[in-house]
Short mmCIF file of the C-alpha atoms (twelve columns), coordinates in Angstrom:
data_MODEL
# 
_entry.id   MODEL 
# 
loop_
_atom_site.group_PDB 
_atom_site.id 
_atom_site.type_symbol 
_atom_site.label_atom_id 
_atom_site.label_alt_id 
_atom_site.label_comp_id 
_atom_site.label_asym_id 
_atom_site.label_seq_id 
_atom_site.Cartn_x 
_atom_site.Cartn_y 
_atom_site.Cartn_z 
_atom_site.pdbx_PDB_model_num 
ATOM 1   C CA . MET A 1   125.398 68.424  83.577  1 
ATOM 2   C CA . ARG A 2   122.420 70.485  82.479  1 
ATOM 3   C CA . ASN A 3   120.021 68.202  84.317  1 
ATOM 4   C CA . ASN A 4   121.773 68.752  87.610  1 
ATOM 5   C CA . GLU A 5   121.929 72.468  87.171  1 
ATOM 6   C CA . ARG A 6   118.309 72.907  86.297  1 
ATOM 7   C CA . SER A 7   117.084 70.745  89.147  1 
ATOM 8   C CA . THR A 8   117.867 73.535  91.566  1 
ATOM 9   C CA . HIS A 9   114.898 75.486  90.241  1 
ATOM 10  C CA . PHE A 10  112.483 73.385  92.288  1 
ATOM 11  C CA . PHE A 11  112.014 74.382  95.890  1 
ATOM 12  C CA . ILE A 12  109.381 74.301  98.609  1 
ATOM 13  C CA . PRO A 13  108.305 77.757  99.769  1 
ATOM 14  C CA . SER A 14  109.238 78.107  103.438 1 
ATOM 15  C CA . ILE A 15  106.975 79.749  105.946 1 
ATOM 16  C CA . SER A 16  109.363 82.671  106.108 1 
ATOM 17  C CA . ASP A 17  108.154 83.579  102.597 1 
ATOM 18  C CA . LEU A 18  104.792 84.340  104.147 1 
ATOM 19  C CA . ILE A 19  105.795 86.200  107.270 1 
ATOM 20  C CA . LYS A 20  105.661 89.923  106.733 1 
ATOM 21  C CA . LEU A 21  102.418 91.490  107.978 1 
ATOM 22  C CA . ILE A 22  103.692 95.043  108.008 1 
ATOM 23  C CA . LYS A 23  106.013 97.225  105.964 1 
ATOM 24  C CA . ILE A 24  109.776 97.051  106.337 1 
ATOM 25  C CA . ASP A 25  111.010 100.222 104.701 1 
ATOM 26  C CA . SER A 26  114.360 100.699 103.009 1 
ATOM 27  C CA . ILE A 27  115.957 103.768 101.502 1 
ATOM 28  C CA . TYR A 28  115.551 104.131 97.744  1 
ATOM 29  C CA . ALA A 29  116.522 106.767 95.270  1 
ATOM 30  C CA . LYS A 30  114.173 109.528 94.193  1 
ATOM 31  C CA . SER A 31  115.640 109.025 90.744  1 
ATOM 32  C CA . ASN A 32  114.490 105.417 90.595  1 
ATOM 33  C CA . PRO A 33  110.712 105.010 90.363  1 
ATOM 34  C CA . CYS A 34  109.360 102.061 92.270  1 
ATOM 35  C CA . SER A 35  108.361 99.038  90.261  1 
ATOM 36  C CA . GLY A 36  105.005 98.477  91.809  1 
ATOM 37  C CA . LYS A 37  103.837 94.941  91.355  1 
ATOM 38  C CA . ASN A 38  107.169 93.160  91.405  1 
ATOM 39  C CA . SER A 39  107.914 90.403  93.813  1 
ATOM 40  C CA . PRO A 40  111.262 88.842  94.596  1 
ATOM 41  C CA . ARG A 41  112.763 86.120  92.488  1 
ATOM 42  C CA . LYS A 42  111.914 83.746  95.336  1 
ATOM 43  C CA . GLU A 43  108.149 83.732  95.269  1 
ATOM 44  C CA . ASN A 44  106.028 84.627  98.234  1 
ATOM 45  C CA . MET A 45  102.704 82.874  98.581  1 
ATOM 46  C CA . GLN A 46  100.617 85.967  99.075  1 
ATOM 47  C CA . PRO A 47  99.773  88.048  96.024  1 
ATOM 48  C CA . CYS A 48  100.892 91.643  96.236  1 
ATOM 49  C CA . PRO A 49  98.301  94.380  96.136  1 
ATOM 50  C CA . GLU A 50  98.396  96.658  93.160  1 
ATOM 51  C CA . SER A 51  100.329 99.881  92.905  1 
ATOM 52  C CA . ALA A 52  101.478 102.049 90.039  1 
ATOM 53  C CA . ASP A 53  103.845 99.917  88.019  1 
ATOM 54  C CA . LYS A 54  107.008 101.331 86.541  1 
ATOM 55  C CA . ALA A 55  109.699 99.336  84.807  1 
ATOM 56  C CA . GLY A 56  112.506 101.509 86.030  1 
ATOM 57  C CA . GLY A 57  113.907 101.526 89.489  1 
ATOM 58  C CA . ASP A 58  116.270 99.929  91.864  1 
ATOM 59  C CA . ALA A 59  113.744 97.998  93.849  1 
ATOM 60  C CA . PRO A 60  109.991 97.586  93.756  1 
ATOM 61  C CA . SER A 61  107.341 98.922  96.023  1 
ATOM 62  C CA . GLN A 62  105.620 95.895  97.455  1 
ATOM 63  C CA . LYS A 63  103.244 95.771  100.350 1 
ATOM 64  C CA . CYS A 64  103.603 92.024  100.867 1 
ATOM 65  C CA . THR A 65  107.327 91.906  101.431 1 
ATOM 66  C CA . CYS A 66  108.891 88.514  101.471 1 
ATOM 67  C CA . ARG A 67  112.097 86.656  102.073 1 
ATOM 68  C CA . VAL A 68  114.082 83.977  100.346 1 
ATOM 69  C CA . PRO A 69  113.710 80.458  101.748 1 
ATOM 70  C CA . GLU A 70  116.586 79.920  104.144 1 
ATOM 71  C CA . SER A 71  117.477 76.635  102.502 1 
ATOM 72  C CA . THR A 72  118.498 78.485  99.337  1 
ATOM 73  C CA . LYS A 73  119.401 81.933  100.585 1 
ATOM 74  C CA . SER A 74  123.067 82.805  100.255 1 
ATOM 75  C CA . ALA A 75  124.817 85.976  99.231  1 
ATOM 76  C CA . SER A 76  127.344 83.828  97.367  1 
ATOM 77  C CA . ASP A 77  124.692 82.896  94.758  1 
ATOM 78  C CA . ARG A 78  125.768 84.687  91.588  1 
ATOM 79  C CA . GLY A 79  123.269 83.164  89.189  1 
ATOM 80  C CA . ILE A 80  123.350 80.431  86.575  1 
ATOM 81  C CA . THR A 81  126.556 81.533  84.879  1 
ATOM 82  C CA . GLY A 82  128.309 83.105  87.858  1 
ATOM 83  C CA . ALA A 83  128.265 86.502  86.164  1 
ATOM 84  C CA . GLY A 84  125.872 88.285  88.502  1 
ATOM 85  C CA . VAL A 85  126.417 90.768  91.299  1 
ATOM 86  C CA . THR A 86  126.903 89.249  94.744  1 
ATOM 87  C CA . GLY A 87  123.567 88.920  96.521  1 
ATOM 88  C CA . SER A 88  121.469 90.011  93.532  1 
ATOM 89  C CA . ARG A 89  119.591 86.698  93.335  1 
ATOM 90  C CA . THR A 90  118.888 86.283  97.012  1 
ATOM 91  C CA . SER A 91  118.536 89.627  98.735  1 
ATOM 92  C CA . CYS A 92  115.165 90.606  100.104 1 
ATOM 93  C CA . VAL A 93  113.832 93.954  99.020  1 
ATOM 94  C CA . SER A 94  111.131 95.631  101.007 1 
ATOM 95  C CA . GLU A 95  108.855 98.519  100.277 1 
ATOM 96  C CA . ARG A 96  110.286 101.779 99.120  1 
ATOM 97  C CA . GLY A 97  111.206 103.973 102.065 1 
ATOM 98  C CA . LYS A 98  109.413 107.144 102.950 1 
ATOM 99  C CA . GLU A 99  111.020 110.271 101.569 1 
ATOM 100 C CA . HIS A 100 111.702 111.597 105.058 1 
ATOM 101 C CA . ALA A 101 113.944 108.559 105.638 1 
ATOM 102 C CA . LEU A 102 116.421 110.139 103.227 1 
ATOM 103 C CA . PRO A 103 118.749 112.987 104.120 1 
ATOM 104 C CA . GLN A 104 117.431 116.303 102.855 1 
ATOM 105 C CA . GLY A 105 118.086 116.684 99.126  1 
ATOM 106 C CA . ALA A 106 119.278 113.082 98.752  1 
ATOM 107 C CA . SER A 107 118.974 111.212 95.461  1 
ATOM 108 C CA . ASN A 108 120.952 108.049 96.186  1 
ATOM 109 C CA . PRO A 109 120.554 105.301 93.577  1 
ATOM 110 C CA . GLY A 110 119.773 102.364 95.860  1 
ATOM 111 C CA . LEU A 111 121.994 99.324  96.346  1 
ATOM 112 C CA . LEU A 112 124.164 97.748  93.666  1 
ATOM 113 C CA . ARG A 113 122.828 94.259  94.324  1 
ATOM 114 C CA . TYR A 114 119.340 95.486  93.373  1 
ATOM 115 C CA . ILE A 115 120.412 97.033  90.085  1 
ATOM 116 C CA . HIS A 116 118.666 94.394  87.912  1 
ATOM 117 C CA . ASN A 117 115.512 94.029  90.001  1 
ATOM 118 C CA . ALA A 118 113.164 95.777  87.573  1 
ATOM 119 C CA . ALA A 119 113.695 92.877  85.133  1 
ATOM 120 C CA . ARG A 120 114.500 89.959  87.411  1 
ATOM 121 C CA . TYR A 121 111.403 90.329  89.541  1 
ATOM 122 C CA . ARG A 122 109.296 89.372  86.535  1 
ATOM 123 C CA . ILE A 123 110.751 85.846  86.554  1 
ATOM 124 C CA . PRO A 124 108.499 83.325  88.354  1 
ATOM 125 C CA . GLN A 125 110.240 81.202  90.958  1 
ATOM 126 C CA . CYS A 126 108.477 77.900  90.481  1 
ATOM 127 C CA . PHE A 127 108.076 75.375  93.267  1 
ATOM 128 C CA . GLU A 128 107.025 71.728  93.409  1 
ATOM 129 C CA . GLY A 129 104.651 69.864  95.710  1 
ATOM 130 C CA . ALA A 130 102.194 71.293  98.227  1 
ATOM 131 C CA . CYS A 131 102.487 73.766  101.073 1 
ATOM 132 C CA . VAL A 132 99.976  74.830  103.722 1 
ATOM 133 C CA . SER A 133 100.870 77.754  105.986 1 
ATOM 134 C CA . LEU A 134 99.245  79.536  108.877 1 
ATOM 135 C CA . LYS A 135 100.451 82.682  110.634 1 
ATOM 136 C CA . GLN A 136 99.038  84.760  113.424 1 
ATOM 137 C CA . SER A 137 100.036 88.248  114.474 1 
ATOM 138 C CA . ALA A 138 99.848  89.175  118.148 1 
ATOM 139 C CA . LYS A 139 98.854  92.601  119.383 1 
ATOM 140 C CA . ASN A 140 102.496 93.276  120.138 1 
ATOM 141 C CA . ASN A 141 105.360 93.048  117.636 1 
ATOM 142 C CA . TRP A 142 105.582 89.229  117.469 1 
ATOM 143 C CA . VAL A 143 104.362 86.888  114.725 1 
ATOM 144 C CA . LEU A 144 103.992 83.100  115.093 1 
ATOM 145 C CA . GLY A 145 103.694 80.834  112.069 1 
ATOM 146 C CA . HIS A 146 103.388 77.163  111.123 1 
ATOM 147 C CA . SER A 147 104.030 75.452  107.809 1 
ATOM 148 C CA . MET A 148 103.637 71.954  106.397 1 
ATOM 149 C CA . SER A 149 105.122 71.103  102.998 1 
ATOM 150 C CA . PHE A 150 105.243 67.998  100.814 1 
ATOM 151 C CA . SER A 151 107.563 67.403  97.866  1 
ATOM 152 C CA . SER A 152 109.113 64.598  95.848  1 
ATOM 153 C CA . VAL A 153 112.267 66.533  94.896  1 
ATOM 154 C CA . SER A 154 113.243 68.347  98.104  1 
ATOM 155 C CA . PRO A 155 112.856 67.746  101.862 1 
ATOM 156 C CA . GLY A 156 109.466 68.716  103.248 1 
ATOM 157 C CA . GLY A 157 107.897 68.500  106.676 1 
ATOM 158 C CA . TYR A 158 106.818 70.823  109.457 1 
ATOM 159 C CA . LYS A 159 108.398 74.170  110.326 1 
ATOM 160 C CA . VAL A 160 107.681 76.764  112.978 1 
ATOM 161 C CA . LEU A 161 108.548 80.434  112.677 1 
ATOM 162 C CA . LEU A 162 108.870 83.204  115.223 1 
ATOM 163 C CA . SER A 163 109.532 86.804  114.214 1 
ATOM 164 C CA . TYR A 164 109.727 90.247  115.735 1 
ATOM 165 C CA . VAL A 165 109.490 93.627  114.041 1 
ATOM 166 C CA . ASP A 166 108.949 97.030  115.598 1 
ATOM 167 C CA . LYS A 167 105.650 98.209  114.118 1 
ATOM 168 C CA . ASN A 168 105.877 101.572 115.840 1 
ATOM 169 C CA . LYS A 169 108.924 102.650 113.837 1 
ATOM 170 C CA . VAL A 170 108.660 103.880 110.263 1 
ATOM 171 C CA . ILE A 171 111.555 101.726 109.072 1 
ATOM 172 C CA . GLY A 172 110.339 98.659  110.998 1 
ATOM 173 C CA . LEU A 173 113.689 98.003  112.689 1 
ATOM 174 C CA . PRO A 174 114.969 96.105  114.558 1 
ATOM 175 C CA . TYR A 175 113.772 93.019  112.744 1 
ATOM 176 C CA . PHE A 176 114.330 89.403  113.813 1 
ATOM 177 C CA . VAL A 177 113.080 86.093  112.401 1 
ATOM 178 C CA . MET A 178 113.810 82.503  113.393 1 
ATOM 179 C CA . GLU A 179 112.700 79.384  111.525 1 
ATOM 180 C CA . ALA A 180 113.140 75.893  112.974 1 
ATOM 181 C CA . ALA A 181 112.366 72.304  111.968 1 
ATOM 182 C CA . PRO A 182 111.954 69.254  114.242 1 
ATOM 183 C CA . GLY A 183 115.186 67.749  112.894 1 
ATOM 184 C CA . GLY A 184 117.234 70.496  114.511 1 
ATOM 185 C CA . GLN A 185 117.722 72.728  111.471 1 
ATOM 186 C CA . MET A 186 117.389 76.395  112.281 1 
ATOM 187 C CA . SER A 187 117.918 79.703  110.533 1 
ATOM 188 C CA . CYS A 188 117.981 83.173  112.077 1 
ATOM 189 C CA . GLU A 189 118.116 86.662  110.615 1 
ATOM 190 C CA . LEU A 190 118.642 89.921  112.452 1 
ATOM 191 C CA . ARG A 191 118.472 93.377  110.850 1 
ATOM 192 C CA . VAL A 192 119.129 96.655  112.649 1 
ATOM 193 C CA . GLY A 193 119.590 100.292 111.703 1 
ATOM 194 C CA . PRO A 194 122.526 101.693 113.691 1 
ATOM 195 C CA . THR A 195 121.974 105.132 112.160 1 
ATOM 196 C CA . GLN A 196 119.476 106.777 109.811 1 
ATOM 197 C CA . GLY A 197 121.566 105.955 106.765 1 
ATOM 198 C CA . THR A 198 122.882 102.484 107.626 1 
ATOM 199 C CA . ARG A 199 121.451 98.969  107.735 1 
ATOM 200 C CA . ALA A 200 123.199 95.929  109.219 1 
ATOM 201 C CA . THR A 201 122.014 92.354  108.597 1 
ATOM 202 C CA . VAL A 202 123.256 89.042  109.982 1 
ATOM 203 C CA . VAL A 203 121.998 85.647  108.760 1 
ATOM 204 C CA . ALA A 204 122.990 82.366  110.420 1 
ATOM 205 C CA . GLN A 205 122.001 78.792  109.565 1 
ATOM 206 C CA . LEU A 206 122.465 75.957  112.049 1 
ATOM 207 C CA . ALA A 207 122.284 72.178  111.780 1 
ATOM 208 C CA . GLU A 208 123.309 69.475  114.268 1 
ATOM 209 C CA . ALA A 209 124.169 72.162  116.816 1 
ATOM 210 C CA . GLU A 210 126.747 73.727  114.488 1 
ATOM 211 C CA . ILE A 211 126.736 76.955  112.484 1 
ATOM 212 C CA . TYR A 212 127.328 75.947  108.881 1 
ATOM 213 C CA . SER A 213 126.564 79.309  107.269 1 
ATOM 214 C CA . PHE A 214 127.082 82.838  108.529 1 
ATOM 215 C CA . GLU A 215 126.546 85.953  106.438 1 
ATOM 216 C CA . SER A 216 126.755 89.623  107.301 1 
ATOM 217 C CA . ILE A 217 125.827 92.700  105.268 1 
ATOM 218 C CA . LEU A 218 126.413 96.365  106.022 1 
ATOM 219 C CA . ASP A 219 124.709 98.931  103.779 1 
ATOM 220 C CA . ALA A 220 125.387 102.665 103.904 1 
ATOM 221 C CA . TYR A 221 123.228 105.282 102.158 1 
ATOM 222 C CA . PHE A 222 124.545 108.730 101.290 1 
ATOM 223 C CA . ASN A 223 123.082 111.679 99.397  1 
ATOM 224 C CA . ASN A 224 123.952 110.441 95.909  1 
ATOM 225 C CA . PHE A 225 125.665 107.077 96.350  1 
ATOM 226 C CA . THR A 226 125.508 103.849 98.346  1 
ATOM 227 C CA . ALA A 227 128.129 101.383 99.560  1 
ATOM 228 C CA . SER A 228 127.892 97.820  100.891 1 
ATOM 229 C CA . ILE A 229 130.149 95.221  102.494 1 
ATOM 230 C CA . ILE A 230 129.070 91.577  102.211 1 
ATOM 231 C CA . THR A 231 130.841 88.644  103.873 1 
ATOM 232 C CA . VAL A 232 129.932 84.945  103.734 1 
ATOM 233 C CA . ASN A 233 131.579 82.609  106.259 1 
ATOM 234 C CA . ARG A 234 135.308 82.903  105.688 1 
ATOM 235 C CA . GLU A 235 134.943 82.313  101.977 1 
ATOM 236 C CA . PHE A 236 134.875 85.808  100.531 1 
ATOM 237 C CA . ILE A 237 134.197 89.496  101.008 1 
ATOM 238 C CA . ALA A 238 132.457 91.726  98.465  1 
ATOM 239 C CA . LEU A 239 132.575 95.519  98.228  1 
ATOM 240 C CA . HIS A 240 129.820 97.397  96.382  1 
ATOM 241 C CA . TYR A 241 129.555 101.019 95.264  1 
ATOM 242 C CA . LEU A 242 126.803 102.716 93.225  1 
ATOM 243 C CA . GLN A 243 126.795 106.401 92.282  1 
ATOM 244 C CA . ALA A 244 123.891 108.437 90.891  1 
ATOM 245 C CA . VAL A 245 125.428 110.406 88.021  1 
ATOM 246 C CA . THR A 246 122.135 111.953 86.922  1 
ATOM 247 C CA . ASN A 247 118.473 111.410 87.801  1 
ATOM 248 C CA . LYS A 248 118.354 108.549 85.282  1 
ATOM 249 C CA . ILE A 249 121.922 107.212 85.099  1 
ATOM 250 C CA . SER A 250 123.820 105.331 87.810  1 
ATOM 251 C CA . LEU A 251 127.332 103.843 87.680  1 
ATOM 252 C CA . GLY A 252 128.898 101.391 90.105  1 
ATOM 253 C CA . ALA A 253 131.544 98.743  90.745  1 
ATOM 254 C CA . GLU A 254 132.020 95.501  92.650  1 
ATOM 255 C CA . LEU A 255 135.177 93.881  94.035  1 
ATOM 256 C CA . VAL A 256 135.089 90.292  95.312  1 
ATOM 257 C CA . ALA A 257 138.042 88.765  97.156  1 
ATOM 258 C CA . ARG A 258 138.056 85.051  97.964  1 
ATOM 259 C CA . GLY A 259 140.313 83.501  100.552 1 
ATOM 260 C CA . GLN A 260 140.662 79.857  99.474  1 
ATOM 261 C CA . ALA A 261 139.862 80.080  95.748  1 
ATOM 262 C CA . VAL A 262 141.783 83.205  94.783  1 
ATOM 263 C CA . GLU A 263 141.259 82.477  91.094  1 
ATOM 264 C CA . LEU A 264 137.526 83.095  91.615  1 
ATOM 265 C CA . SER A 265 138.069 86.659  92.795  1 
ATOM 266 C CA . SER A 266 136.495 89.179  90.482  1 
ATOM 267 C CA . ALA A 267 136.015 92.833  89.618  1 
ATOM 268 C CA . SER A 268 133.135 94.278  87.630  1 
ATOM 269 C CA . GLY A 269 131.546 97.550  86.603  1 
ATOM 270 C CA . ALA A 270 127.829 98.335  86.515  1 
ATOM 271 C CA . ALA A 271 125.560 100.834 84.809  1 
ATOM 272 C CA . ARG A 272 121.829 101.528 84.766  1 
ATOM 273 C CA . TRP A 273 119.501 103.861 82.875  1 
ATOM 274 C CA . VAL A 274 115.889 104.261 84.006  1 
ATOM 275 C CA . SER A 275 112.811 106.217 83.008  1 
ATOM 276 C CA . ASP A 276 109.184 106.058 84.084  1 
ATOM 277 C CA . ASP A 277 108.499 102.923 82.052  1 
ATOM 278 C CA . HIS A 278 111.931 101.616 80.971  1 
ATOM 279 C CA . SER A 279 114.936 100.148 82.719  1 
ATOM 280 C CA . VAL A 280 118.245 99.053  81.183  1 
ATOM 281 C CA . SER A 281 121.014 97.702  83.424  1 
ATOM 282 C CA . ALA A 282 124.286 95.883  82.852  1 
ATOM 283 C CA . THR A 283 127.250 94.491  84.763  1 
ATOM 284 C CA . LEU A 284 130.515 93.496  83.075  1 
ATOM 285 C CA . GLY A 285 133.574 91.960  84.686  1 
ATOM 286 C CA . ASN A 286 136.205 89.287  84.352  1 
ATOM 287 C CA . ARG A 287 133.662 86.609  85.333  1 
ATOM 288 C CA . GLY A 288 130.940 87.515  82.854  1 
ATOM 289 C CA . LEU A 289 128.247 89.814  81.507  1 
ATOM 290 C CA . ASP A 290 124.767 90.439  82.909  1 
ATOM 291 C CA . LEU A 291 122.335 92.508  80.792  1 
ATOM 292 C CA . CYS A 292 118.696 93.248  81.731  1 
ATOM 293 C CA . TYR A 293 115.864 95.228  80.157  1 
ATOM 294 C CA . ALA A 294 112.325 95.882  81.430  1 
ATOM 295 C CA . LYS A 295 109.427 97.859  79.987  1 
ATOM 296 C CA . ALA A 296 105.992 98.655  81.392  1 
ATOM 297 C CA . ILE A 297 103.755 98.299  78.335  1 
ATOM 298 C CA . LYS A 298 100.566 99.015  80.273  1 
ATOM 299 C CA . PRO A 299 99.862  99.662  83.976  1 
ATOM 300 C CA . PHE A 300 99.039  95.968  84.404  1 
ATOM 301 C CA . LEU A 301 101.602 94.434  82.007  1 
ATOM 302 C CA . THR A 302 105.395 94.466  82.184  1 
ATOM 303 C CA . VAL A 303 107.838 92.545  79.983  1 
ATOM 304 C CA . ALA A 304 111.509 91.824  80.597  1 
ATOM 305 C CA . ALA A 305 114.526 90.330  78.827  1 
ATOM 306 C CA . MET A 306 117.748 89.102  80.420  1 
ATOM 307 C CA . LEU A 307 121.084 87.802  79.158  1 
ATOM 308 C CA . GLU A 308 123.689 86.102  81.358  1 
ATOM 309 C CA . VAL A 309 127.102 85.194  79.927  1 
ATOM 310 C CA . GLY A 310 129.680 83.351  82.012  1 
ATOM 311 C CA . PHE A 311 133.181 83.740  80.628  1 
ATOM 312 C CA . ALA A 312 134.740 81.116  82.909  1 
ATOM 313 C CA . ILE A 313 132.266 78.337  82.124  1 
ATOM 314 C CA . ARG A 314 131.642 79.498  78.556  1 
ATOM 315 C CA . ARG A 315 127.902 79.496  78.899  1 
ATOM 316 C CA . ALA A 316 125.149 81.958  78.020  1 
ATOM 317 C CA . VAL A 317 121.489 81.952  79.048  1 
ATOM 318 C CA . ALA A 318 118.815 84.272  77.621  1 
ATOM 319 C CA . THR A 319 115.430 84.700  79.308  1 
ATOM 320 C CA . LEU A 320 112.160 86.371  78.346  1 
ATOM 321 C CA . ALA A 321 109.529 87.058  81.022  1 
ATOM 322 C CA . TYR A 322 106.320 88.967  81.633  1 
ATOM 323 C CA . GLU A 323 104.093 89.911  84.536  1 
ATOM 324 C CA . TRP A 324 100.315 90.484  84.344  1 
ATOM 325 C CA . HIS A 325 98.472  91.592  87.445  1 
ATOM 326 C CA . THR A 326 95.234  92.956  88.864  1 
ATOM 327 C CA . ASP A 327 94.091  93.768  92.386  1 
ATOM 328 C CA . GLN A 328 93.349  90.129  93.162  1 
ATOM 329 C CA . TRP A 329 95.839  88.066  91.172  1 
ATOM 330 C CA . THR A 330 99.292  88.096  89.633  1 
ATOM 331 C CA . VAL A 331 100.615 85.959  86.767  1 
ATOM 332 C CA . ARG A 332 104.313 85.636  85.955  1 
ATOM 333 C CA . SER A 333 105.804 83.534  83.202  1 
ATOM 334 C CA . SER A 334 109.210 83.033  81.590  1 
ATOM 335 C CA . VAL A 335 111.042 80.992  78.983  1 
ATOM 336 C CA . ASP A 336 114.809 80.662  78.601  1 
ATOM 337 C CA . SER A 337 117.273 79.398  76.017  1 
ATOM 338 C CA . ASP A 338 117.810 76.177  78.001  1 
ATOM 339 C CA . GLY A 339 114.260 75.108  77.187  1 
ATOM 340 C CA . LEU A 340 112.786 75.824  80.602  1 
ATOM 341 C CA . VAL A 341 109.230 77.254  80.662  1 
ATOM 342 C CA . GLY A 342 107.681 78.294  83.963  1 
ATOM 343 C CA . ALA A 343 104.648 80.161  85.263  1 
ATOM 344 C CA . THR A 344 103.036 81.050  88.575  1 
ATOM 345 C CA . LEU A 345 99.569  82.294  89.491  1 
ATOM 346 C CA . GLN A 346 98.951  84.045  92.809  1 
ATOM 347 C CA . ARG A 347 95.383  84.678  93.891  1 
ATOM 348 C CA . ALA A 348 94.001  86.540  96.911  1 
ATOM 349 C CA . LEU A 349 90.912  84.751  98.250  1 
ATOM 350 C CA . GLY A 350 89.956  87.237  100.946 1 
ATOM 351 C CA . GLY A 351 88.152  86.286  104.151 1 
ATOM 352 C CA . LYS A 352 86.546  87.944  107.176 1 
ATOM 353 C CA . ASN A 353 88.602  86.665  110.101 1 
ATOM 354 C CA . ALA A 354 91.525  85.342  108.067 1 
ATOM 355 C CA . GLN A 355 93.168  86.540  104.865 1 
ATOM 356 C CA . LEU A 356 93.458  83.597  102.479 1 
ATOM 357 C CA . ALA A 357 95.709  83.340  99.440  1 
ATOM 358 C CA . CYS A 358 96.756  80.566  97.083  1 
ATOM 359 C CA . ALA A 359 99.544  80.035  94.578  1 
ATOM 360 C CA . VAL A 360 99.839  77.615  91.656  1 
ATOM 361 C CA . SER A 361 103.148 76.858  89.960  1 
ATOM 362 C CA . ALA A 362 104.007 74.947  86.774  1 
ATOM 363 C CA . LEU A 363 107.453 74.242  85.319  1 
ATOM 364 C CA . LEU A 364 108.241 72.369  82.098  1 
ATOM 365 C CA . ASN A 365 111.783 71.280  81.248  1 
ATOM 366 C CA . HIS A 366 111.749 70.534  77.531  1 
ATOM 367 C CA . PRO A 367 115.253 68.959  77.236  1 
ATOM 368 C CA . ASN A 368 114.519 66.547  80.109  1 
ATOM 369 C CA . ASP A 369 110.820 66.154  79.236  1 
ATOM 370 C CA . LYS A 370 109.875 66.741  82.894  1 
ATOM 371 C CA . PHE A 371 106.936 68.628  84.359  1 
ATOM 372 C CA . ARG A 372 106.543 69.865  87.932  1 
ATOM 373 C CA . LEU A 373 103.413 71.241  89.584  1 
ATOM 374 C CA . GLY A 374 103.085 73.082  92.888  1 
ATOM 375 C CA . PHE A 375 100.191 74.364  94.973  1 
ATOM 376 C CA . GLY A 376 100.203 76.418  98.167  1 
ATOM 377 C CA . VAL A 377 97.630  77.922  100.517 1 
ATOM 378 C CA . THR A 378 98.255  80.615  103.118 1 
ATOM 379 C CA . ALA A 379 95.973  81.758  105.935 1 
ATOM 380 C CA . THR A 380 96.729  84.906  107.939 1 
ATOM 381 C CA . ILE A 381 94.662  85.243  111.097 1 
ATOM 382 C CA . ILE A 382 93.647  88.843  111.643 1 
# 
């Protein structure tokens, strides 16, 4: 059983991980310092430039925003033990929004699904095989990309990507991206901002001329709290609420209702305490416990510890991770109680007419005595 579960850690970075050439701003709380050098749990191939690192915060400030590979992205992913908040493992987080994007005097705490990001973004998302990607930005708002990947554990091949983002707007909306493969697989994502304080996102995945996955997310930002509605196909609906009690303390709740498997419906409470260099967050419900801690030891070094306990499956997983970064490279490494040790190195190579970057990944599964190695190169034509 463990072998099957752990095999899902290997994936090929899709070209959509490498797409963003500009900033897509979101609204974040003044009470939650940005986490600087974080990057999403799903690795992007381009190292992030440095910024002031803080362990606290709802979501990091990152100039090379990235997205989860469409083959693995689903808001229904609740982590290894099923104890996590809906969407917390898969949601993309972009750079911290400008202060003028907030209502005057606002101090909203960010979104509930990002409550553990300060710790989780230190975990390297290892990949296997090789990936070569090329993207070119036109003078208008369109970006065209190509990717070729090779792997022995997951399907590879060629992919083409087309995206649109309004560079003239501060928040970078509307935003659209489409990724397609020669076999007919396609994924599309559309994000709009109906009002100053709302964001709406729709993600669809198609195969054999049929829609096999459809997700929608509506986020609303208020002066001192946020609310979200997440739906996935006709399987379930999740309601999120997060309230800023003080500048450092936030409390929230999640309700998940499932249509077919009613017994999997859940309710949970959440809490977070942050400072300039610490972050402690926890969620507790009938499905399990999720506890995270992060600390910025030095401006270039951050450590994190996580504990996931699934009550239904009677399983617990503890993880230790760290992140070490400079202007040109970023190293992330982690080890968990299942005997899995992983690390990634991201390096910016520079270039005159094209920005080059590379990534190296290594993953060792001690119980299975298996080792996986990955290497990727990205070229962005300026």
